[in-house]
N, C-alpha and C positions, 0 to 999 in steps of 0.2 A: 043337429047343437052343430060335427064337426066344421057341415056349409058353414056357419056362420062364419065358427071361429078362422078357418081358410080365409071368406070373404073379409074379415077382419083387419088378418093378417100381409092377407097383397092387400087390402088395401092401404095398410100401413107401405110394405114395400115399393109399390110402387107410386106411393109418396116423393120416394130416398131419390132426390137425380144423381144425386154421385151413386148409387147402386144401376142411377137406370145407364150410366157416365161409365160405367164401368161392363154396363155388360151381364150385368150379376138376374142368378135367377130360384126364389123363394123358391126351394122341387116340395117341401115338404111340412108340414104343420103339423101337431096335436098338445094337449092339453103340458104347456111344460118339453114341447120339442122342437130345434130346427130346421130344416138342413135346405144349406142355401149353394147352387157350383156357378164358377165364372170359366167359361170355356177357356183353355191358352193358347195365345197367341204372341208374338212380337210387342208389342202395345204392353203390355203390364210383363216384360221381361228385363234380371236385370244383365253386366254385360258379359257375364258368364251363360247365359240359356234358360237362370232359372227363373221361375214366375216372381217374383221380390218378394222381399217381408210384409214391404208395405201393403201389399193386393191378402200377402196367407191372414196378416195384422186385420184388416178391414173385414173379412170376413169370417172368422174365429172372434171377432167382438159386435159384430152381426149376429152373429147369430147363436151366440150369449146371449144378445138382450132377445132377441125375438119369446128365445127360451121360455126366458125372465117376462118379457113379461105378459108370453102364455101363462105362465103360471100363477102370475098376478095379478091376472084377469083383462088387463090394457095397455097402457101405453108406457114408454118403462124406460129408461135410459141407462147409460154403462156407469156405478157408482167407483168403480176401479175395477182393472184387468191387469192379468201376464201375461203372456205364450213365448213358451219355452218350443226354439227348431231345433227336431229333431235330424232332419234331412233336407241335400236341399232337393227343391220344387218342379220335375223333370216330365213334366207326360200331357195325354190329352183336354183334364179335363182340374179344374181344384175345386174340393165338395169337403162343407166345412156343417160339422154333425153336431147341433150342440144338446145339453140337456140341463135337466133346473132337477139340481142333487141336493137341495137344501128349501124351507120357501117358508117366509113366515110374513105374518100379516105385511111387513111394513117390503123388506129383499128378499131377494132369492139369490143363493147361489150357482152357477152352472158353471161345470165342465162342454170344453166341445174337441174333436177331433178333427185335424184337419189333416184330409187325405187331394193324392194327386191321383190319375186314372191313366191306366194306360191304354194304350191300340187295342192290346188283347181283353183292356176289361180287369185286370185289375191293382186295386188299390193301393195302397200306399202310402201307410201310416207321413206324416214331414213335418205337421208341430201337434203342442198343446196345451190349452189357451181355460185358463180358470177365472172366473169373476164375477164380484157381486151386483146384481140389478136392479136399481127402485125404479114404481111408483114414479109416472113423468111427473104428475099436478101442474099444478098452473105455469103457464111461461109467466115469469116477472120480467119485468119495464123497466 
């Protein structure tokens, strides 16, 4: 089952052009959990040298959606989410870890913590997010 879950999640992730553009990596998945990383580099920073809030937001949103989708058993979309930036993101790598905290037949409420990792491997919380994830269903035309 884990191999099927891994293959399913990584297949969806690899099909996301924006994730590939950012150089993001889906590093862990489980039933209702997900972890996504991106290496910090100048192209994703704002004018003060911090990782841009939009990149942190992308990581939180995508990790929430993967955690919720895996909890719901399929492809999913974010219905809503909010993010709180805790401190400037300065570090080598940014990691978003999300988990589904409440799941019904139709939706999953998920929480995500976003960290930066220093050269010494120390993690520091930079943002917290919560979102509601729903099954993707059929595309509307």
